[in-house]
C-alpha positions as CSV (number, residue, x, y, z in Angstrom):
1,M,-0.4,0.1,0.3
2,F,1.6,3.1,-0.7
3,K,0.4,6.3,0.4
4,K,-0.6,9.3,-2.2
5,N,2.2,12.3,-2.7
6,T,4.7,10.5,-0.3
7,A,8.4,9.6,-1.8
8,A,8.7,5.6,-1.9
9,V,12.8,4.6,-1.5
10,G,13.5,2.2,-2.7
11,F,10.4,0.4,-4.6
12,G,12.1,-2.7,-6.2
13,I,11.0,-3.0,-9.9
14,G,12.3,-6.5,-10.2
15,H,15.0,-7.9,-13.0
16,F,15.4,-7.0,-16.5
17,I,15.5,-9.6,-18.6
18,N,17.9,-9.8,-22.1
19,A,14.8,-10.3,-25.1
20,S,17.0,-12.6,-26.7
21,T,18.9,-14.9,-24.5
22,G,17.0,-14.5,-21.2
23,A,19.6,-13.8,-19.4
24,A,18.9,-11.3,-15.9
25,V,20.5,-7.9,-16.8
26,T,22.7,-5.9,-14.3
27,T,23.8,-3.0,-16.4
28,G,22.8,-0.4,-17.9
29,T,20.9,3.0,-17.6
30,P,17.1,2.1,-17.6
31,T,14.7,4.6,-18.4
32,C,11.5,5.5,-16.4
33,K,8.7,6.9,-17.1
34,R,4.9,7.9,-15.7
35,T,1.4,8.7,-15.9
36,I,0.2,9.8,-13.1
37,D,-3.8,9.9,-13.4
38,G,-4.0,9.5,-17.4
39,T,-1.0,12.8,-17.5
40,G,2.6,11.5,-18.6
41,G,6.1,12.4,-17.8
42,A,9.3,11.5,-16.8
43,C,10.4,9.8,-13.4
44,A,12.3,12.0,-11.2
45,N,15.1,9.7,-10.7
46,A,17.3,7.2,-12.4
47,A,17.0,3.6,-11.3
48,S,20.0,1.5,-10.4
49,Y,21.2,-2.0,-9.9
50,N,21.1,-2.9,-6.0
51,S,23.8,-5.7,-5.7
52,D,23.3,-6.7,-2.4
53,G,19.5,-7.4,-3.1
54,A,20.2,-8.6,-6.9
55,V,17.3,-6.7,-7.7
56,W,16.6,-3.2,-9.6
57,E,15.6,-0.2,-7.5
58,I,13.9,3.2,-8.2
59,D,13.7,6.1,-5.0
60,L,10.0,7.9,-6.1
61,D,9.5,11.1,-5.1
62,A,6.5,12.4,-3.7
63,A,5.8,14.4,-7.2
64,D,5.4,10.9,-8.5
65,M,3.6,9.7,-6.2
66,N,0.8,12.7,-6.1
67,G,-1.8,11.0,-7.7
68,D,-4.6,7.8,-7.5
69,V,-3.3,5.5,-10.3
70,I,0.8,5.8,-10.6
71,I,1.4,4.0,-13.9
72,L,5.4,3.0,-14.1
73,S,7.4,1.9,-17.5
74,F,10.9,0.8,-17.2
75,T,13.0,0.1,-20.3
76,L,16.5,-1.1,-21.0
77,T,18.3,-1.4,-23.9
78,D,18.0,-5.3,-25.5
79,C,15.6,-5.8,-22.2
80,L,12.0,-6.9,-22.0
81,P,10.4,-3.8,-20.3
82,I,9.0,-3.7,-17.0
83,S,5.5,-2.1,-16.0
84,Y,3.5,-1.1,-12.8
85,T,0.6,-0.1,-12.1
86,I,-0.1,1.4,-8.4
87,H,-3.3,2.1,-6.7
88,T,-2.7,5.3,-3.8
89,V,-4.4,5.8,-0.5
90,T,-4.7,8.9,1.1
91,G,-4.1,7.3,4.3
92,V,-2.0,4.5,5.9
93,P,-2.1,2.8,9.1
94,D,-0.1,5.2,11.9
95,G,2.2,3.8,14.4
96,S,-0.8,2.6,17.1
97,G,-2.1,0.1,14.0
98,H,-5.5,1.4,13.0
99,Y,-6.6,2.8,9.9
100,P,-8.1,6.4,9.6
101,S,-12.3,6.2,9.9
102,D,-11.9,8.0,6.1
103,I,-10.7,4.5,4.6
104,I,-12.7,2.4,6.6
105,E,-15.7,4.2,4.8
106,A,-14.5,4.6,1.7
107,A,-13.6,0.8,2.2
108,G,-17.0,-0.4,3.3
109,V,-17.0,-1.8,5.8
110,A,-19.6,-3.1,7.7
111,W,-19.8,-5.4,10.9
112,A,-21.8,-7.7,11.6
113,S,-23.6,-6.7,14.8
114,G,-23.4,-3.1,14.9
115,A,-21.7,-2.9,17.9
116,I,-19.2,-0.7,16.4
117,T,-19.5,1.7,13.2
118,A,-17.5,3.7,11.0
119,A,-19.1,6.9,12.5
120,V,-17.7,5.7,16.0
121,I,-14.5,5.3,14.8
122,A,-11.8,8.1,14.9
123,D,-8.2,7.3,15.4
124,N,-6.9,5.8,18.2
125,A,-10.7,5.0,19.0
126,I,-10.6,1.0,18.7
127,D,-9.2,-0.1,22.3
128,A,-9.1,-3.7,23.1
129,A,-11.9,-3.6,24.6
130,T,-14.4,-2.8,22.6
131,F,-13.1,-5.0,20.0
132,A,-13.2,-7.8,22.4
133,A,-16.9,-7.4,23.0
134,D,-17.8,-7.3,19.4
135,V,-16.2,-10.3,18.5
136,D,-17.8,-12.2,21.6
137,A,-21.1,-11.5,20.4
138,E,-20.3,-12.1,16.7
139,I,-19.1,-15.4,18.0
140,A,-22.4,-16.0,20.1
141,T,-24.1,-15.4,17.8
142,M,-23.1,-18.3,15.1
143,V,-22.9,-20.9,17.4
144,W,-25.0,-20.4,20.6
145,N,-28.5,-19.1,19.5
146,A,-30.5,-17.3,22.6
147,K,-34.1,-17.3,21.4
148,T,-34.2,-20.8,20.9
149,S,-31.6,-21.9,23.0
150,A,-29.9,-24.2,20.5
151,Y,-26.2,-24.4,18.7
152,G,-26.9,-22.0,15.3
153,N,-29.0,-21.9,12.4
154,S,-29.0,-23.6,9.0
155,G,-25.6,-22.7,7.8
156,D,-24.0,-21.9,11.0
157,F,-21.1,-23.2,12.6
158,G,-23.9,-23.8,15.0
159,T,-25.5,-26.4,13.1
160,V,-22.1,-28.6,12.9
161,V,-21.8,-28.6,16.1
162,K,-25.2,-29.5,16.9
163,D,-24.8,-32.7,14.6
164,W,-22.0,-34.1,16.6
165,L,-24.0,-33.4,20.2
166,D,-25.8,-36.7,21.7
167,G,-29.1,-37.3,19.7
168,G,-27.5,-35.1,16.8
169,R,-27.6,-36.1,12.7
170,L,-23.9,-37.3,12.9
171,D,-24.5,-38.7,16.7
172,A,-27.4,-40.6,14.9
173,I,-25.0,-42.0,12.3
174,L,-22.9,-43.0,14.3
175,D,-25.3,-45.1,16.7
176,E,-26.7,-46.7,13.4
177,L,-23.5,-47.5,12.4
178,T,-22.6,-49.1,16.1
179,S,-26.3,-51.1,15.9
180,Q,-25.5,-52.3,12.3
181,G,-22.0,-53.9,13.5
182,D,-23.1,-55.6,16.5
183,T,-25.9,-57.1,14.5
184,N,-23.1,-58.3,12.0
185,E,-20.7,-60.0,15.0
186,T,-24.1,-61.7,15.9
187,K,-24.4,-63.2,12.6
188,L,-20.9,-64.2,12.4
189,D,-20.6,-66.2,15.3
190,T,-24.1,-68.0,14.2
191,I,-21.9,-69.0,10.9
192,I,-19.0,-69.8,12.7
193,T,-20.6,-72.2,15.0
194,D,-22.6,-73.4,11.7
195,T,-19.5,-74.4,10.3
196,N,-17.5,-76.1,13.2
197,E,-18.6,-79.0,12.7
198,L,-16.8,-79.7,9.3
199,Q,-13.9,-77.3,10.8
200,T,-13.6,-80.1,13.7
201,D,-14.3,-83.2,10.6
202,W,-10.9,-81.2,8.6
203,T,-8.5,-81.6,11.4
204,N,-5.7,-84.0,12.1
205,G,-7.8,-87.3,13.8
206,G,-10.8,-85.7,12.2
207,R,-13.8,-87.7,10.4
208,L,-12.7,-86.6,7.1
209,D,-9.3,-86.6,7.4
210,A,-9.4,-90.3,8.6
211,I,-11.4,-91.3,5.7
212,L,-8.0,-89.8,3.8
213,D,-5.8,-91.9,5.8
214,E,-7.9,-94.7,4.6
215,L,-7.8,-94.3,1.4
216,T,-4.5,-93.7,1.2
217,T,-3.7,-96.9,2.7
218,Q,-5.6,-99.0,0.4
219,G,-3.9,-97.0,-2.9
220,D,-0.6,-98.1,-1.4
221,T,-2.1,-101.9,-0.5
222,N,-3.5,-101.4,-4.4
223,E,-0.2,-100.6,-5.8
224,A,2.0,-103.2,-4.0
225,A,-0.4,-105.9,-5.5
226,I,-0.5,-104.6,-8.8
227,D,3.2,-104.2,-8.5
228,S,3.4,-108.2,-7.8
229,V,1.1,-109.4,-10.6
230,L,3.4,-107.6,-13.0
231,S,6.7,-108.8,-11.7
232,T,5.3,-112.0,-12.1
233,A,3.4,-111.9,-15.5
234,S,5.7,-113.6,-17.6
235,D,5.4,-116.8,-15.7
236,T,2.0,-117.1,-14.8
237,Y,-1.0,-118.6,-17.0
238,L,-3.6,-115.8,-17.8
239,T,-7.1,-117.3,-17.8
240,V,-9.5,-115.9,-21.3
241,A,-12.7,-115.0,-19.4
242,S,-14.7,-115.3,-22.7
243,S,-13.8,-119.0,-23.4
244,G,-12.6,-120.2,-20.2
245,A,-9.0,-121.6,-22.2
246,V,-5.5,-121.3,-20.5
247,V,-3.0,-119.4,-22.6
248,S,1.2,-119.1,-21.1
249,A,3.4,-116.6,-22.8
250,A,5.2,-119.3,-25.2
251,S,2.1,-119.7,-26.6
252,V,1.8,-116.6,-27.1
253,R,4.9,-116.1,-28.3
254,N,4.8,-118.7,-30.8
255,A,1.2,-117.9,-32.0
256,I,3.5,-114.2,-33.5
257,G,6.0,-116.2,-34.8
258,M,8.7,-115.3,-32.1
259,A,11.1,-118.0,-31.6
260,A,13.3,-116.3,-29.2
261,A,11.8,-116.5,-25.6
262,D,12.6,-112.6,-25.2
263,L,10.5,-110.0,-26.9
264,D,14.4,-108.1,-26.2
265,D,16.6,-110.5,-28.4
266,Q,13.9,-110.4,-31.4
267,L,14.6,-106.2,-31.3
268,A,18.6,-107.3,-30.9
269,A,18.6,-109.7,-34.1
270,I,16.3,-107.1,-36.3
271,V,19.0,-104.4,-35.0
272,E,21.6,-106.2,-35.7
273,D,20.5,-107.4,-39.5
274,T,19.9,-103.6,-40.3
275,G,23.3,-102.8,-39.5
276,T,25.0,-105.3,-41.3
277,T,22.9,-105.4,-44.7
278,I,21.5,-101.4,-44.7
279,P,25.6,-99.7,-45.1
280,A,26.3,-102.5,-47.7
281,T,23.3,-101.1,-49.7
282,I,23.9,-97.9,-49.1
283,T,27.9,-98.4,-50.4
284,T,26.6,-99.7,-53.4
285,I,24.3,-97.0,-54.1
286,D,26.9,-94.6,-54.0
287,T,29.5,-96.1,-55.6
288,L,26.8,-96.3,-58.8
289,L,26.0,-92.6,-58.5
290,D,29.1,-91.4,-58.6
291,R,30.2,-93.2,-61.9
292,M,26.5,-92.7,-63.3
293,A,27.8,-88.6,-62.4
294,P,30.0,-88.2,-65.0
295,A,28.4,-89.8,-68.0
296,L,24.9,-87.2,-66.8
297,I,26.5,-84.2,-65.8
298,G,30.3,-84.3,-66.2
299,T,32.9,-82.6,-69.3
300,V,33.6,-84.8,-71.9
301,T,37.1,-84.5,-73.8
302,G,38.3,-86.9,-76.7
303,A,35.0,-86.9,-78.3
304,G,35.1,-88.8,-81.6
305,T,38.9,-89.7,-81.3
306,G,37.7,-93.2,-80.1
307,T,38.6,-93.1,-76.5
308,E,36.0,-90.4,-74.4
309,V,37.2,-89.0,-71.0
310,F,34.2,-88.2,-68.7
311,V,34.8,-86.1,-65.0
312,Y,32.9,-85.1,-62.4
313,G,33.1,-85.1,-58.8
314,G,37.1,-86.1,-58.8
315,V,35.5,-89.4,-60.8
316,T,36.9,-90.5,-64.4
317,A,35.0,-92.6,-66.6
318,T,37.2,-93.4,-69.7
319,Y,35.3,-94.8,-72.9
320,T,36.4,-96.7,-75.8
321,V,34.2,-96.4,-78.4
322,D,34.3,-97.7,-82.6
323,E,32.9,-94.9,-84.8
324,D,29.3,-95.4,-84.1
325,G,29.7,-94.7,-81.2
326,N,29.4,-98.2,-79.9
327,R,31.1,-98.7,-76.6
328,S,33.6,-101.6,-75.5
329,E,35.2,-101.1,-72.5
330,V,34.6,-98.5,-69.4
331,A,37.3,-97.5,-67.1
332,F,37.0,-96.0,-63.8
333,S,39.5,-94.0,-62.0
Protein backbone atom coordinates (compact mmCIF):
# COMPACT_ATOMS: atom_id res chain seq x y z
CA MET A 1 0.00 0.00 0.00
CA PHE A 2 1.41 3.39 -1.05
CA LYS A 3 0.29 6.77 0.31
CA LYS A 4 -0.56 9.50 -2.17
CA ASN A 5 2.00 12.30 -2.64
CA THR A 6 4.51 10.44 -0.47
CA ALA A 7 7.96 9.34 -1.64
CA ALA A 8 8.61 5.63 -2.05
CA VAL A 9 12.28 4.98 -1.39
CA GLY A 10 13.89 1.77 -2.72
CA PHE A 11 10.92 0.72 -4.88
CA GLY A 12 11.90 -2.68 -6.29
CA ILE A 13 11.19 -3.16 -9.99
CA GLY A 14 12.52 -6.74 -10.32
CA HIS A 15 14.90 -7.96 -13.04
CA PHE A 16 15.60 -6.83 -16.58
CA ILE A 17 15.68 -9.84 -18.95
CA ASN A 18 17.53 -9.81 -22.28
CA ALA A 19 14.87 -10.27 -24.96
CA SER A 20 17.11 -12.51 -27.10
CA THR A 21 18.98 -14.67 -24.59
CA GLY A 22 16.64 -14.64 -21.61
CA ALA A 23 19.57 -13.79 -19.31
CA ALA A 24 19.24 -11.32 -16.45
CA VAL A 25 20.89 -7.92 -17.11
CA THR A 26 22.53 -6.07 -14.22
CA THR A 27 24.23 -3.15 -16.00
CA GLY A 28 23.06 -0.11 -17.93
CA THR A 29 20.86 2.94 -17.34
CA PRO A 30 17.11 2.21 -17.51
CA THR A 31 14.58 4.81 -18.63
CA CYS A 32 11.67 5.44 -16.24
CA LYS A 33 8.40 7.06 -17.32
CA ARG A 34 5.32 7.61 -15.21
CA THR A 35 1.68 8.36 -15.92
CA ILE A 36 -0.20 10.07 -13.08
CA ASP A 37 -3.98 9.90 -13.43
CA GLY A 38 -3.56 9.87 -17.22
CA THR A 39 -0.83 12.52 -17.49
CA GLY A 40 2.58 11.28 -18.66
CA GLY A 41 6.05 12.36 -17.70
CA ALA A 42 9.52 11.24 -16.71
CA CYS A 43 10.45 9.93 -13.27
CA ALA A 44 12.47 12.27 -11.07
CA ASN A 45 15.22 9.69 -10.49
CA ALA A 46 16.86 6.88 -12.46
CA ALA A 47 16.76 3.23 -11.50
CA SER A 48 19.93 1.45 -10.41
CA TYR A 49 20.97 -2.15 -9.75
CA ASN A 50 21.26 -3.10 -6.06
CA SER A 51 23.89 -5.82 -5.93
CA ASP A 52 23.16 -6.55 -2.26
CA GLY A 53 19.52 -7.36 -2.96
CA ALA A 54 20.22 -8.57 -6.53
CA VAL A 55 17.35 -6.46 -7.88
CA TRP A 56 16.80 -3.17 -9.73
CA GLU A 57 15.45 -0.32 -7.56
CA ILE A 58 14.31 3.29 -7.91
CA ASP A 59 13.64 6.11 -5.43
CA LEU A 60 10.25 7.62 -6.31
CA ASP A 61 9.77 11.25 -5.25
CA ALA A 62 6.53 12.58 -3.80
CA ALA A 63 5.84 14.17 -7.18
CA ASP A 64 6.02 10.72 -8.81
CA MET A 65 3.36 9.49 -6.37
CA ASN A 66 0.99 12.50 -6.45
CA GLY A 67 -2.04 10.81 -7.97
CA ASP A 68 -4.66 8.14 -7.35
CA VAL A 69 -3.41 5.81 -10.12
CA ILE A 70 0.31 5.75 -10.95
CA ILE A 71 1.61 3.75 -13.95
CA LEU A 72 5.37 3.20 -14.01
CA SER A 73 7.19 2.00 -17.18
CA PHE A 74 10.85 0.92 -17.20
CA THR A 75 12.90 0.14 -20.34
CA LEU A 76 16.51 -0.92 -20.90
CA THR A 77 18.30 -1.53 -24.20
CA ASP A 78 17.76 -5.07 -25.59
CA CYS A 79 15.60 -5.99 -22.56
CA LEU A 80 11.94 -6.74 -22.02
CA PRO A 81 10.04 -3.76 -20.57
CA ILE A 82 8.75 -3.68 -16.98
CA SER A 83 5.60 -1.88 -15.82
CA TYR A 84 3.66 -1.44 -12.59
CA THR A 85 0.28 0.08 -11.71
CA ILE A 86 -0.04 1.62 -8.23
CA HIS A 87 -3.29 2.65 -6.56
CA THR A 88 -2.48 5.12 -3.80
CA VAL A 89 -4.44 5.87 -0.61
CA THR A 90 -4.80 9.06 1.34
CA GLY A 91 -4.08 7.43 4.69
CA VAL A 92 -2.25 4.40 6.03
CA PRO A 93 -2.02 2.75 9.45
CA ASP A 94 -0.32 5.06 11.89
CA GLY A 95 2.01 4.05 14.61
CA SER A 96 -0.84 2.69 16.77
CA GLY A 97 -1.91 0.21 14.08
CA HIS A 98 -5.41 1.73 13.54
CA TYR A 99 -6.90 2.85 10.24
CA PRO A 100 -8.42 6.32 9.96
CA SER A 101 -12.20 6.38 9.66
CA ASP A 102 -12.20 7.75 6.11
CA ILE A 103 -10.35 4.69 4.83
CA ILE A 104 -12.75 2.30 6.59
CA GLU A 105 -15.78 4.13 5.18
CA ALA A 106 -14.28 4.17 1.67
CA ALA A 107 -13.59 0.43 1.88
CA GLY A 108 -17.23 -0.23 2.84
CA VAL A 109 -16.42 -2.07 6.06
CA ALA A 110 -19.55 -3.63 7.60
CA TRP A 111 -19.71 -4.91 11.18
CA ALA A 112 -22.20 -7.74 11.58
CA SER A 113 -23.28 -6.94 15.13
CA GLY A 114 -23.55 -3.17 14.63
CA ALA A 115 -21.56 -2.59 17.80
CA ILE A 116 -18.73 -1.01 15.82
CA THR A 117 -19.56 1.41 12.98
CA ALA A 118 -17.61 3.87 10.89
CA ALA A 119 -19.51 6.72 12.54
CA VAL A 120 -18.07 5.98 15.97
CA ILE A 121 -14.57 5.21 14.76
CA ALA A 122 -11.92 7.91 14.97
CA ASP A 123 -8.17 7.63 14.91
CA ASN A 124 -6.98 5.57 17.90
CA ALA A 125 -10.59 5.15 19.11
CA ILE A 126 -10.77 1.33 18.94
CA ASP A 127 -9.53 -0.20 22.16
CA ALA A 128 -9.14 -3.85 23.09
CA ALA A 129 -12.27 -3.96 25.26
CA THR A 130 -14.57 -2.64 22.52
CA PHE A 131 -13.17 -5.01 19.91
CA ALA A 132 -13.36 -8.01 22.24
CA ALA A 133 -16.98 -7.31 23.14
CA ASP A 134 -18.03 -7.19 19.51
CA VAL A 135 -16.12 -10.37 18.63
CA ASP A 136 -17.69 -12.19 21.57
CA ALA A 137 -21.15 -11.16 20.36
CA GLU A 138 -20.42 -12.37 16.82
CA ILE A 139 -19.17 -15.76 18.03
CA ALA A 140 -22.14 -16.15 20.38
CA THR A 141 -24.59 -15.47 17.55
CA MET A 142 -22.82 -17.90 15.22
CA VAL A 143 -22.52 -20.80 17.69
CA TRP A 144 -25.29 -20.35 20.29
CA ASN A 145 -28.70 -18.96 19.36
CA ALA A 146 -30.14 -17.51 22.57
CA LYS A 147 -33.67 -17.21 21.17
CA THR A 148 -34.05 -20.92 20.47
CA SER A 149 -31.59 -22.13 23.12
CA ALA A 150 -29.98 -24.22 20.38
CA TYR A 151 -26.65 -24.33 18.57
CA GLY A 152 -26.88 -22.12 15.50
CA ASN A 153 -29.24 -21.95 12.54
CA SER A 154 -29.09 -23.49 9.07
CA GLY A 155 -25.73 -22.73 7.49
CA ASP A 156 -24.07 -21.60 10.74
CA PHE A 157 -21.06 -23.22 12.31
CA GLY A 158 -23.35 -24.03 15.20
CA THR A 159 -25.21 -26.49 12.96
CA VAL A 160 -22.10 -28.59 12.69
CA VAL A 161 -21.66 -28.51 16.46
CA LYS A 162 -25.31 -29.50 16.90
CA ASP A 163 -24.88 -32.45 14.50
CA TRP A 164 -22.07 -33.87 16.61
CA LEU A 165 -23.93 -33.52 19.93
CA ASP A 166 -25.72 -36.48 21.50
CA GLY A 167 -28.88 -37.01 19.44
CA GLY A 168 -27.63 -34.90 16.56
CA ARG A 169 -27.59 -36.01 12.90
CA LEU A 170 -24.01 -37.27 12.85
CA ASP A 171 -24.39 -38.81 16.28
CA ALA A 172 -27.43 -40.74 14.99
CA ILE A 173 -25.39 -42.03 12.04
CA LEU A 174 -22.65 -43.25 14.37
CA ASP A 175 -25.24 -44.96 16.59
CA GLU A 176 -26.70 -46.73 13.52
CA LEU A 177 -23.25 -47.88 12.40
CA THR A 178 -22.56 -49.22 15.89
CA SER A 179 -25.89 -51.09 15.91
CA GLN A 180 -25.20 -52.62 12.49
CA GLY A 181 -21.75 -53.68 13.66
CA ASP A 182 -23.26 -55.48 16.66
CA THR A 183 -25.79 -57.23 14.39
CA ASN A 184 -23.11 -58.35 11.95
CA GLU A 185 -20.97 -59.64 14.79
CA THR A 186 -23.88 -61.79 16.00
CA LYS A 187 -24.42 -63.19 12.49
CA LEU A 188 -20.72 -63.96 12.16
CA ASP A 189 -20.80 -65.89 15.43
CA THR A 190 -23.72 -67.95 14.06
CA ILE A 191 -21.79 -68.74 10.87
CA ILE A 192 -18.77 -69.86 12.87
CA THR A 193 -21.00 -72.14 14.96
CA ASP A 194 -22.62 -73.65 11.85
CA THR A 195 -19.28 -74.40 10.22
CA ASN A 196 -17.66 -75.73 13.38
CA GLU A 197 -18.49 -79.34 12.50
CA LEU A 198 -16.78 -79.03 9.13
CA GLN A 199 -13.75 -77.39 10.73
CA THR A 200 -13.55 -80.25 13.25
CA ASP A 201 -13.85 -82.89 10.49
CA TRP A 202 -10.84 -81.48 8.64
CA THR A 203 -8.53 -81.40 11.67
CA ASN A 204 -5.95 -84.14 12.15
CA GLY A 205 -7.84 -87.20 13.41
CA GLY A 206 -11.21 -85.81 12.37
CA ARG A 207 -13.85 -87.70 10.36
CA LEU A 208 -12.77 -86.49 6.92
CA ASP A 209 -9.10 -86.80 7.84
CA ALA A 210 -9.66 -90.45 8.83
CA ILE A 211 -11.34 -91.15 5.46
CA LEU A 212 -8.36 -89.67 3.61
CA ASP A 213 -5.96 -91.75 5.69
CA GLU A 214 -7.91 -94.93 4.84
CA LEU A 215 -7.90 -94.09 1.13
CA THR A 216 -4.16 -93.55 1.25
CA THR A 217 -3.64 -96.91 2.95
CA GLN A 218 -5.82 -98.72 0.39
CA GLY A 219 -3.93 -97.01 -2.43
CA ASP A 220 -0.60 -98.21 -1.07
CA THR A 221 -1.97 -101.77 -0.73
CA ASN A 222 -3.33 -101.80 -4.29
CA GLU A 223 -0.06 -100.42 -5.67
CA ALA A 224 1.89 -103.22 -3.98
CA ALA A 225 -0.52 -105.85 -5.34
CA ILE A 226 -0.21 -104.46 -8.88
CA ASP A 227 3.59 -104.46 -8.67
CA SER A 228 3.51 -108.11 -7.55
CA VAL A 229 1.29 -109.16 -10.46
CA LEU A 230 3.42 -107.32 -13.03
CA SER A 231 6.65 -108.80 -11.71
CA THR A 232 5.35 -112.39 -12.06
CA ALA A 233 3.20 -111.96 -15.19
CA SER A 234 5.74 -113.63 -17.50
CA ASP A 235 5.53 -116.83 -15.46
CA THR A 236 1.78 -116.76 -14.74
CA TYR A 237 -0.92 -118.31 -16.86
CA LEU A 238 -3.80 -115.98 -17.73
CA THR A 239 -7.33 -117.27 -18.00
CA VAL A 240 -9.34 -115.88 -20.88
CA ALA A 241 -12.74 -115.16 -19.38
CA SER A 242 -14.64 -115.42 -22.64
CA SER A 243 -13.53 -118.96 -23.51
CA GLY A 244 -11.98 -120.33 -20.35
CA ALA A 245 -8.87 -121.30 -22.30
CA VAL A 246 -5.48 -121.11 -20.65
CA VAL A 247 -2.92 -119.05 -22.52
CA SER A 248 0.79 -119.13 -21.68
CA ALA A 249 3.51 -116.70 -22.62
CA ALA A 250 5.15 -119.36 -24.81
CA SER A 251 1.95 -119.96 -26.79
CA VAL A 252 1.55 -116.25 -27.43
CA ARG A 253 5.14 -116.00 -28.76
CA ASN A 254 4.64 -118.98 -31.06
CA ALA A 255 1.37 -117.50 -32.36
CA ILE A 256 3.06 -114.33 -33.53
CA GLY A 257 6.15 -116.12 -34.93
CA MET A 258 8.67 -115.15 -32.29
CA ALA A 259 11.11 -117.99 -31.91
CA ALA A 260 13.11 -116.43 -29.10
CA ALA A 261 11.70 -116.44 -25.59
CA ASP A 262 12.36 -112.75 -25.05
CA LEU A 263 11.16 -109.81 -27.14
CA ASP A 264 14.43 -107.99 -26.45
CA ASP A 265 16.34 -110.78 -28.21
CA GLN A 266 14.11 -110.37 -31.27
CA LEU A 267 14.65 -106.62 -31.39
CA ALA A 268 18.42 -107.08 -30.98
CA ALA A 269 18.47 -109.48 -33.93
CA ILE A 270 16.61 -106.98 -36.11
CA VAL A 271 19.00 -104.20 -35.19
CA GLU A 272 22.03 -106.41 -35.82
CA ASP A 273 20.80 -107.48 -39.26
CA THR A 274 19.92 -103.91 -40.17
CA GLY A 275 23.39 -102.75 -39.22
CA THR A 276 24.89 -105.33 -41.53
CA THR A 277 22.77 -105.10 -44.69
CA ILE A 278 21.65 -101.48 -44.91
CA PRO A 279 25.12 -99.86 -44.78
CA ALA A 280 26.37 -102.23 -47.48
CA THR A 281 23.39 -101.39 -49.70
CA ILE A 282 23.95 -97.67 -49.19
CA THR A 283 27.63 -98.08 -50.16
CA THR A 284 26.65 -99.88 -53.38
CA ILE A 285 24.14 -97.18 -54.31
CA ASP A 286 26.68 -94.46 -53.58
CA THR A 287 29.24 -96.12 -55.87
CA LEU A 288 26.71 -96.37 -58.70
CA LEU A 289 25.81 -92.68 -58.36
CA ASP A 290 29.49 -91.68 -58.47
CA ARG A 291 29.97 -93.64 -61.74
CA MET A 292 26.77 -92.34 -63.35
CA ALA A 293 27.46 -88.67 -62.58
CA PRO A 294 30.39 -88.13 -65.05
CA ALA A 295 28.38 -89.43 -68.02
CA LEU A 296 25.23 -87.52 -67.04
CA ILE A 297 26.48 -84.12 -65.90
CA GLY A 298 30.30 -84.16 -66.20
CA THR A 299 32.69 -82.68 -68.74
CA VAL A 300 33.92 -84.70 -71.77
CA THR A 301 37.15 -84.70 -73.76
CA GLY A 302 38.32 -86.83 -76.74
CA ALA A 303 34.89 -87.09 -78.34
CA GLY A 304 35.18 -88.69 -81.83
CA THR A 305 38.68 -90.02 -81.14
CA GLY A 306 37.61 -93.45 -79.99
CA THR A 307 38.52 -92.70 -76.38
CA GLU A 308 36.09 -90.40 -74.58
CA VAL A 309 36.87 -89.19 -71.04
CA PHE A 310 34.06 -87.96 -68.75
CA VAL A 311 34.89 -86.23 -65.42
CA TYR A 312 32.70 -85.11 -62.48
CA GLY A 313 33.20 -84.80 -58.71
CA GLY A 314 36.66 -86.34 -58.74
CA VAL A 315 35.50 -89.44 -60.68
CA THR A 316 36.82 -90.09 -64.18
CA ALA A 317 35.03 -92.45 -66.61
CA THR A 318 36.99 -93.51 -69.74
CA TYR A 319 34.93 -95.01 -72.56
CA THR A 320 36.39 -96.88 -75.57
CA VAL A 321 34.01 -96.48 -78.55
CA ASP A 322 34.04 -97.33 -82.26
CA GLU A 323 33.25 -94.99 -85.09
CA ASP A 324 29.52 -95.54 -84.57
CA GLY A 325 29.79 -94.62 -80.89
CA ASN A 326 29.37 -98.14 -79.55
CA ARG A 327 31.13 -98.68 -76.24
CA SER A 328 33.42 -101.65 -75.95
CA GLU A 329 35.13 -100.85 -72.64
CA VAL A 330 34.59 -98.59 -69.53
CA ALA A 331 37.17 -97.75 -66.90
CA PHE A 332 36.65 -95.69 -63.75
CA SER A 333 39.34 -93.92 -61.77
